[in-house]
N, C-alpha and C positions, 0 to 999 in steps of 0.2 A: 468653400463652395460645396454644397451637397452633391454626392454622386447619384446618378440615376441607375436603377436596377431593373432588369427585365425579369418578371415573374412568370413562370409557366405552370399551368394546371391542366391535367388531362383526366377526363371522366371522373369528376369529383362531385358527389351528391351528399348533402348534409340535411337531414330531416330536422333534427333538433340540435341544440348547442352541443357540439363535440361528438355527435353520433354519426359516424361515417359508415354508410351502408353499401357502397359499391367499391370505391377505391379512389385514391387520390395521390397525385405526385405534385409536390410543390417545391419551389426553389427559385434561384436566380443565378445570374452569371457574374455577380460582382462581389465586392468585399464589403462586409457589413461592419467594418471596424470604425467607420465614420471619419470625421475630420481629424481626430486625435491620432490616427494611425501614423506611426513614425517609421515603420518598416517599409523599405522600398519594394519588397516582394509582396505585392498586393494579394497574391493567391494564398499567402500564409497569414498575414497580419501580425499583430504584436501580441505577446502573452496577455491573457485576460487578468484584470485586477479584481479583487474581492475585498470586502471588509472581513478579514479573518477573525478579528476579535471585536464584537459589537461594543461600541462605546469608546474605542480607541480613536486616536486622531490621525490614523494613517491607513492606507490600503496595503494589500500585499498581493503578490503575483502568484497565480495558481501553481505555476511550475515550482516555485520555491516552497509553497505549502506542501506539495507532493514530496519534494525531497526530504522535508523535515518530518513528514508523516510516515512514509513508507521506508523506514530504515532497515527493517527486518523482512525476511521472506514470510515469516509467520509471527504475529505478535498478538497476545491475548491479555485482556484486562483481568480475566479470571482463569479458567481451566482450559487446557488443551488435551484432547483425547483422540487417539487414533487406534482403531481396533485391528488394523492390518499394518502394513509397512508404511512408515512415514519417512520420506526422503526429500532432502532439499539440495539444490545445486544452483549455479548461477552462470550467466553469460553476459556479455556486453554488446547490446545491439548496435551501438555506435561503431564498434570496432569490427564485429563479426556479424554482418547482416545476413549471412547464409549459414549460421550455426546449425539450423535445423536439418540441413542436408546431410550432415554427418552425425547428428544427434549427440554431439559432444558437449558436455557441460563441465564447468569448473568446480572443483571441490573446495572453493572458498567464496566468501562474499555473500553467502545465503544463510545468515544467522537466524536463530529463532529466539524469541523472548516470551516468557510466560510469567505473569505476575502472581499466579497462585500455584496450581498443581499441574504437572505433566504426567500423563499415563499412556504408555505405549507397551502393550504386552508382547508385541512381536519385535520387528526390527526397526531400530531408529538409526538413520544415517543423515547427519547434519553437515552440509557443505559449508561450514563456518562455525562460529561460536554458538553456544547454547547458554542462555542466562535465565535462571529460575529463581524467583524471589519468594515463593510460597514457604510458609513456616514448616509444612509437612515434609519438605525435601522431595526426593524422588526414589521410586523403586523401579529397577530395570531388570525384568526377568529374562530377557533375551539378549540379542546382540545390539550393542550401541556403539556408534562411532561418531565422534565430534571432531571435525577438522578445524579446530581452533581452540579457544578457551571454553572450559565447562565450569560454570559458576552456579553453585546451588546454595541457597541461604540456609537450608535445613540439613537433614541427614541424607547421604547417598547410600542406597542399598541395592546391590545387584547380585544376580545369580549366574549370569552368563559371562560374556566377554565385553569389557569396556575399553575402548580405544579413544584416547584424547591426544590430539596433535600437539597442543602446547600446554597450558597450565590447567590444573584441576583445583578449583577453589571451593572449599566446603565450610559452611558456617558452623556445622555441628559434627556429627560422627560419620565415619567411613566404614561401612559394613560390607565386607567382600566375601562372597562365597564362590567366586569364579576367578577370572583372570583379568588383570588390569594392566594396560600398557599406556603409560603417561609420558608424553614427549618432553616435558620440561619439569616444572616444579609442582609440588602439592602444597597448598596452603590449607591448613587444617585447624578448625576451631575446637574440635572435640577429640574423642578417642578413635582408635583405628583397629580394625580387624582385617588384616591383609595377608593371608597366607601365601598367595601367589603373585603379590604385587611386584611389578618391575618399574623402576624409574630410570630410564636409560640415559637421560641427559640433564637431570636436575637434582633437587634435594627436597626433603620434607621439611616444611617450615611451619612450626606450631604458632599460630596467631589467630586471633579472632577476626573474622571477615564478615562484614555485612554486605549482602548482595541486594542492592537497591532495585525497586521495580523497574524493569527495562522498558516497559511500555507506558507511554504518557496517557494515563487513565484518570488522573486526578480531576476534581471538579473544575479546576482552573486550567487544565491541560487539554481536555477534550474539545475538539473543534465545535464551535457554536453553529452547527449546520442550519438549524432553524433560523437563526439570526442572519446568516449569510443569504439564505433564500428570501427572507423577508425584505432584505435590502434590495434584492433584485426585482421586487414587485414594481418599483418605480424607476429602477435603473437597468433598463434592458433595451434591446434593439429589435424587438418583434415588429415594430411598425415599418422598419426599413425594408423588410422583405414581406410585409403584409401577413404576418403570422397572427392567428387568433390564439390567445393563451388557453382557450378551451377546446382547441381542435382535437386533442388527443385523449379526451376524458372517457371515450367509449368507442374504441376502434373495432370495426367489423369489416372484414374484407382485407384490404391492404392499405398501407399508408407509406409512401416514399417521401422523405423530407430531405431536401438538399440544404445544408447549412453552411454558408460562408463564414469566415472568421467573425466572431462576435459573442455577445451575451444574449441568451434567449430564455424567456420565462414561460412556464406552463403551470396551469393550476393543478393538473393531475394527469397521469399517464396510465391508462387502463384499457382493457378490452380483450376480445378473443381473436382479433385479427393479427396480421403480421405488420410489424413496424420496421421500416428500414431507414436508418439515418446515414447520410452521406456527408462526410466532413472533409474539408479541404485544407483547413488551417487551424489556428489557435481558436478553439471554440469552447464555450461553457453553457450547459443547460442547468436551469434552476427549477426544480419541481416543488411546488408548494404543498402538495399532499403526498400521495403514495405513487409508486411506480409498480403496478401489479398487472402483469400481462399473462393471459392464459394462452396466447398465441406465441408466434416466433418474434425474436428480436435479432435484427441484423444490423451491425455497425460497420460501415465501410470507411476506412481511414485512408486519406491521402498520404503520400510518402513522407511529408513533413508536418502532418497534422497532429494536433493533440486535442483530446476531448475530456473535459471534466464534467461529471454529472452530479449535482448536489440535490439530494432527495430529503426533504424535511421529514417525511414519514417513513413508510416501510417499502422494501424492495423484494420483489418476487417475480421470477420468470418461470412459467410452467412449461412453455413450449421449447422448441429447439432454439439454440442461440449460436450466433456467429459473431463474436466480439473481436473487432479489430484484426490485427495480424500477429501471429506468434513470433514473427521476426522482430517486432518492436512493441512489446507489452507495456513499456514505460510510458507510452503515449496516451493510455486510456486509464482513467481513474473514476471510481464510483465512491461517493460519500453519502452514507445513509445515517439519518438521525433517529429513525424509529427503533423500537425495542422488540418487535416481533421477529420470529425466526427468518433468517435468510437461508433458503434451502436450495442447493444445487443438486438436481436429481439425475439418476441414471449414470451411464458411463460418460462422465462429463469432462470436457476440456473448457476451462474458463480462462479467458485471456483478459488481463487487466489487473488493476490494483483495487482491492475492495476494502473500504474503511467503514466498519459497522461496530463501533465501540460499545453500543448499548444492546446489541443483538447477539443471539446464538447463530453462528454460521455452521450449517450442517451439510455435509457431503454424504449422499446416500449410497453411492456406488464407487467403483474404482474411478479415481479422478486425477486429472492433470491440471495443475494451476500454472499458467504462464504469467507470472507477475508476483503478487503478494496478497496476503490477507491480514487485516487488523480487525480483530473481533472481540466481543465481550467474552463469549465462550466459543470454542472450536471443537467440533465433533466430526470425525471422519469414520464412516462405517466400513469402508474398504481400504485397499491400498491407495496411498496418496503420494504424488510427486509434485513438489513445488519448485519451479524453475524461475529464479529471481533475475530480473533484468537490471543489472547494475547501472545502466545508463540513467536510471531515475535519480541516482546520487548527484548527477550534474544538473538536476532540474532548475536550480536557481541561476545557472550561468547566463541564461538569456534574459533574465529579469532586470538586470542593472542593479544599482544600489537600492537596498530596502528603504522604505519610508522611515522617518524618524518617529518613534513612539516615545511617550513620556518616560517609560521605564528604561529607555536607552540613554537618558541624559543624567550624567553624574551630578548629584545634588550639591556637591562641594565645588567642583571645578567648572561645572556647566558645559563640559565637553561631551560630545556625542560618541557613544560606543558604536563603532562601525562593524561590529561582529555581524556575520551574515545570518545569524539566528536571532531575529529581533526579540529583545527582552529575554533571551535565553542565557544559559550559563555554560554552554559547551560549543565546540567548534564543529562546523559541517565539513563535508568532503572537500578536500583541497585547501582548507584553511591552515594557517600556520599553527604549529604546536611544539611543545617541548617534551611532554610525556603523554602516555595513553590517556591519562585522566583529563587532559585538556579536550579530548575529542568526544563527541556524542557517541555513546555506545550504539552499535558494536564496532564503530570505527576505532582505529588505533593510530598512534603517531609513528609514521614511517618516514625517516629522512626529513624531519621537520614539517611534514604535511599529514593531515588526517586522511587516512585511506582505509580500504578494507584490509582486514588481517589476511595475509597471504603467507602462512607458515608452511614449511615443508610438509607435503601431504603424506598422510599415513597410507602405506600400501596394504 
């Protein structure tokens, strides 16, 4: 039986399709998850399903997609550059909901991955492992601390102080004009110049080591955001709460939109007014064009809500933003398919997880990121701190067993591979493992389970 929903609208004037000139508040008091909702908590609903890979024979849950997409605090398909301090740390919003009151973050679990080159002329402080697969290696002129493994496919050259909590893996040469403190082993593929090197707890192992690209940026690995949005053109719940897909194409004034759990499709989101989204449960927005706002964007999240925004085109917010809650960044995810720059301006606090593998993500001022960034290229013009919410590693826990994909069926035995990474070759957080290589990087095998590397922290 279909549920009835009460829709409220106050002072809403629309002259042409999607042109809002006075202000509008729209929403309802019910659950838009429809008859298929299995969760008894009607205020939250069930995790949203998407067609993650167009042409596959199965759906996937957005929470599992987030877990498998945002493994690193910072991941780039090409280069990562920070002109000031680049610092990463982590916390677990499920365990410590009030971490912000004491501003304490952990020095593990916030790894970075760079598929090409990393350049940080100032201070680099990584609260986890750092994996760099570019052939040019890395040059570190200042202070660099990596609270995990430091893996570089090319040559490592530094002139200041290098601290690595666990292993240093170098594909080519190690050129040292400063001081290096390595917590365990050095795996070296080339020559060494290390006048002040110390290896307090390990050994130097001469061996060739290939550091594979840590970020999933191959043509068959990047999420088909355009296809995911295209599927939502006919598979959405706009009509349940009487939403017009063109409502947000030219916002002037203000627009308050109350979104109960469900899937909602919009043709475009743009304008100079203020947009406020209020989300109470598991919700996904699908934007067929761009999301370009010259005004403010405010996203209010309920205590147990999640919001995934899939944007087929470009993403740009020029006004003030108030995204979600810094106490639970894992709940908010942006997926951007466009190739134009995503610029975060001013003294910025960005809350959420941003996936823009085709774009340059640019931070123009001193910035705080509560969540993570996955970019084509990353450029920070000032000091940047990224605080990764490790709760996103549990994203798939609420999804149930993944659908069966053709690639999961063994051609010889006909049996189904129940790995929680559909079609993948590595294990996710909490999965069984024997060695580190069984786990999806940057996870490691700890007591038979894939977990974040939590090695004794360097002081």
